[in-house]
Structures are given as structure tokens and as C-alpha cells.
N, C-alpha and C positions, 0 to 999 in steps of 0.2 A: 546275399542277393541284393543288387542295387535297388534303391527305392525309385519306382517309375516317375513319381512326381518330381523327385530331385533331378532325374535325368532330363525331364522336360524343361525344368527351369534352366538347367545348364545349356541345353540346346537353344533355348530362346535368347539366353545371354550372348552366346556366340553369334547368332543371327543378327541380333541388335547391334553388336559391335561391328559386324561386317557392313551393315546398312549405314551406320553412322560414319564408318571409315570412307565408304564410297561417297556419301553425301559431303563429307568434309573435303575430299579432293575436288569434286565438281563445283564446290562453292568458290574455289579460287582458280578454276580453269576449265578446260573441256568445253563441251557444247551445251551445257545446261544454261538456262536463262539466268540473268544476273538478278541482283536484289531488286525488290520493289517497295512501294509504300514509303514509309518514313526513312528506311535504310537507303533507298534509292536517292532520296533527296539529299542525304548526307554525303553520298559518294559521288554524285554527278557534279562535275565542275560548273560553277555559276558562270553564266554568260557575262562578258564584259559590258558594262553600261555604255550606252551610246553617248559620246561626248556632246555637250551643249554647244561647243564652239568647234567648227570645222574649218581648219586653215586651208582647205582645198575646195571651195565652193564651185558648183558647176555652172554658175551664171552670175552676172553682176548688173545691177541697175544703179545709176548715179542720179542724185538729186541735189539741188542747190542753186547757186547763182552764177554770175559771169566767170568766176574763177574756174568752175568746172566746165564751162563752155569754151575755155581757152580764148576769151575775149582779148583783143589787142595783142595777142602773142605772135600772130603771123602777118597781120596787116592792120591798118588803122581803122578803128570803129567797126570791127567785124568779129563775129564769133569764129573760132578755129577749133572745132571739136576734135579734129584729128590729133591735136597736141594736148588734149585734156589729160590731166594727171590720172583721172579715174578710168576713162574708157577709150582714150585715143589709140591710134595705131602707129604713131610716129616712132621710128627707131630711136630718135634723139631723146624721147621722153621715157619710153619703156613703161607704159602706164600700168596701173594696178591690174587692169583686166588682162593685159598681155602677160604680165608676170605670173598671174595665177592660172590663166586658162590656156596660154599659148596664143600666138597671133591669129591662127586660122579659126580657132574656137571663139576667140574674143570677138571676131568680126560677126559671128552668128549669135553669140550668147551674151552680149553686153548691150545696154541701152542707156542713153543719156537723156534724162528728163529735166535737167537743170535749165533755168531760164535767166538770161542776163537781166539784172535789175531786181531779181527776186529777193524777198525778205522772208523772215521766219513765218509770217502769216501766210505765205504762199506754199509752204512745205506740205501741209496736209493734202492739198490738191495734187502735188507732184507724187507724194507717197501713194495716193490712190491709183495713179497711172502705173507706178512701179509695181504695185501689188498684183496687177493683172498679169504680169509676166511670171509670177511665182518665183522670183529670183532667189538664188542661194545666198547672195549678199547684196545689201544696199549700202552704197557709199554716200555719206552726207557731208557737205561743207556749205554752211550758210551762217549768216550773222553779221558780216561786214557791212552790208547795206542797212542793217538796223541801226548801226552806230554812225554810218556816213550819211548824215542828213544836213539840211541847210543850217541847222542850229542844234545845240545840245538839247534844247527843249523839245525838238521834234524827234529825238531818238526813241526807238521802241522801248517801252517800259520793261523792266525785268520781269514783272508779273505777267505781262502779255507774252513776252518771249517764252516764258516757262509754259504757259497755257497752250500756246500754239505748238510748241515742241511735243508736249504730252499728247496733244490731239493728233499730231503727225504720226507718232509711234503707234497710237491706238488705231488709226486708220490703216496703217500697214498690217498690224496684227489681225485685223478683221479679214483682210484679203489674203495675207500670206503669213500665217501664224508662225511658221518655222524659219522665216527669212532671218539671216543674221544682219546686223547693222554695224557699220564702222562709222564713227562720228569724229570728224576732224575739228580741232579747236579753231576759234576765230583768230585770224592773224593779228600780229602786233601792229596796230595802226600808228602808234607813236614812233616805232622804229622806222616805219615807212616814211614818216615825215622827216626824221633825222637823217635818213640815208638819201632820200630823193631831193631834199632841199639843197644838196651840194651841187646839183646840176642846174644851171641857169635855164636850159630848155624845159626841164621838168617843172620848175616853178612857174614858168609862163603857161604851160599846159594846165597846171592846177587852177590857174585863175579863170579857166573856162567853166569851173564849177565842179571839179572832182573832189568829192568828200570834204565839203566846206567846213564841217564841224571840226575836223582835224587838220586839214591841209590849207584852209583859208589863211591869208596873211602869213605865208610861210616864213618870212624873215622876222616877224614880230616875236619878241621874247619878253615883252612886258608882263606884268602880273596878270592882266586880264587874259592875254593870249595863253599864258602858261596854265592858268586855271581852267580855261576852256579845253585845252588838250588833255589835261589831267582828268577832267570830267569824262571825256570820251574814253580815255584809257581805262578808267575805273569801270565804265559801263561794259567795255569789252571783257574785262576780267570777270564781271558779274555774269555775263552771258556764258562764259566758259564754265563757270561754277554750275550754272543751270544745266548745261549740256552734260557735265560729268554726273551730277546728281540724278537727273532723269534717266540717263543711260544706265546707271548703276542699278536701277530698279527693274531693268529688263535683262533676263538671264542670257539673251542672245544679242546683247549690245556691247560694243567696245568703244570707249573713248580713247583718244590718242594720248591722254595724260598731259595735254598741253604742249605736245611736241611741235605742232605747227606754230603756235603762239610763241614758243621759246626759240624757234629756229632763227639764227642770226644771219639773215639774208643780207646781201649787198646789192649794189646797183646792177650787177650782172644777172640777178634773179628778177629784175623788174623790166616791164615792157619799155622799149625805147620810144614808144609812141605816147604813153600817158604816165609813165613812171608811177604806176599804181598797181596794175594787174601783173601777174607773174609772166615773165618771159618764157620761152621754151625751156631754158635752163631751170627757171623757177618751177615750172610744171614738173620737170623731172625730179626735182628735190621733193616736191609734194608727193609724188608717186613713191619715192623711197620711204618716206615717213609712213605712208599708208600701208605699204607692204610689210614693213617691220611690225606694225601694230597688228595687222591681220594674221600674220604667221607666227607671232610670238607665242610662247607657251602660256603667258599670262597677259591679262589686259593691261 
């Protein structure tokens, strides 16, 4: 006669096997709930981190000087913001704003706070204005006027240039902490002299007082004149080094890597009124450089 206790144990074993078998099937399919706790954390796919640089911002604010205002590009001694490399709507330029936002959206979602004659010391105030818009991207081009002074002694010191740029970025971060920043390098002023001096009209216009530290006495090539121009050029290079170093400390800032400074422009890219500011064609070239930097995979 079978032992009752043995039969009970056998029945329990069969029942347990059946329960475990069902549980095993439900664990990989069916309508049962999925894993939880630590196991759930292991099996749930991790969300992709939000990139710090977005190559498709939803709005753009521009700050800087006369270059960003399109000064002398359309008519003499006048701003022409419609051809601005940063925010203009001219089809000839195809500005950064138009390239990134489209023409219709650029008209509504781009703002130009640059001021003709501005220097780096003016940038914090412009940044404060830009921050009120909470822009997706702020485009910066400034520094030429800091080097273009009546004399080399009057140029903005490198220390002050750095302090003002740091202040400008800090001001932006207080009002628009997530705004991205594109920073263009200061143009090559010595190339400006070497290209523009080939035009007799350009040299006459320069005598009116355009960037005397570099363009004064355009035909002079003696030791003093050469030393003066070299001093200005070195200051521009120092400014660009500051722009790169300060920008590198901000995770949402991109410097153009010196692309504007290194661009080998000719007289076709210079205003035919002052042979100093960019022409419409020059503005288009600046827009191209900015767009490549903003949409590139790396800074």
C-alpha cells in the first residue's frame, strides 16, 4: 500500500512544476506584468541624452558691430540690416537666420541688436537685450573696432577684452541659460590693408579716418609703419585667442576656429564705398562660414 505522505509529496512536486512552468512562460510573454525593481532598470532602454549643441535652433539673436548691421553694404554711411550675414533677409546673402529657420520664420524669430561702432565693452549690454528674447542661438561678431583706433596705444587691452567678453557671456547666461552662442573670429585687418590699398579710391576714403591704426598712411612701408601694422595684427590675433579660450569654457558656445580671420577675401568682398566693411558678397561669405560652424558635428 502506497505511503500517504509520499503521495502527497509527489503531488506537491507536480503542482510546483506546473506553476513554475506557467510562470516561466508568462515571464517572457503573455499578459503578465513585466519585471520591476532592479531587473526593470536593467532591461529598460536608457533614454538618449539631450545634446548640448543643437544645430537647428528655433530663434536667433545677433550682437556685435557695424559688420553685423550691414553698414556701407547697400549705400554710403548707412546700416543695411537686410543684408546682414546673421539676420538679413536678402536672397543674395542667404543669412544664417534664413539658412537655419527658413525665410518666413527668420522674419519672426530673429533679432539684430548689433550697433555700428560697438566694441567689446558694449557687448554685455547687447547680450542683456538678446537674453530677453530667450533665443535658441546668439551670433556674435565683435572686436574689429577694439583694434581700429586712432593709434596702437588706444587699442583695447587684451585683459579688458577678455573681462568684457566674460561679462557678456555671464550676462547672457543669467537671462538665457540654455542659449547657444556662435562666436566669429575678428577679421584679418592686415589683409584688409593689403587688398584695399590696391584701389586708389579706397586709399582716399581711408584718409577720412577709417581704422587709422592699420590703414593710416596706406602706402608707407617703412619700418615704423610696418611695426605699427604688425602691432595691430598681433592684437587681433590675441583677441581671437581670447574668444576661443573663453568660449571653450562654456559648453553651449562654439568659436569658428579662426575661419573668418583666415578667409582670403578680395576686393569683391569689400564695400565699394569704404573698402573696409563687407560688401553684399562679403556678407554672404560670412553667412556661409557661420552656417558651417553652427551645423558642423564638432566645434
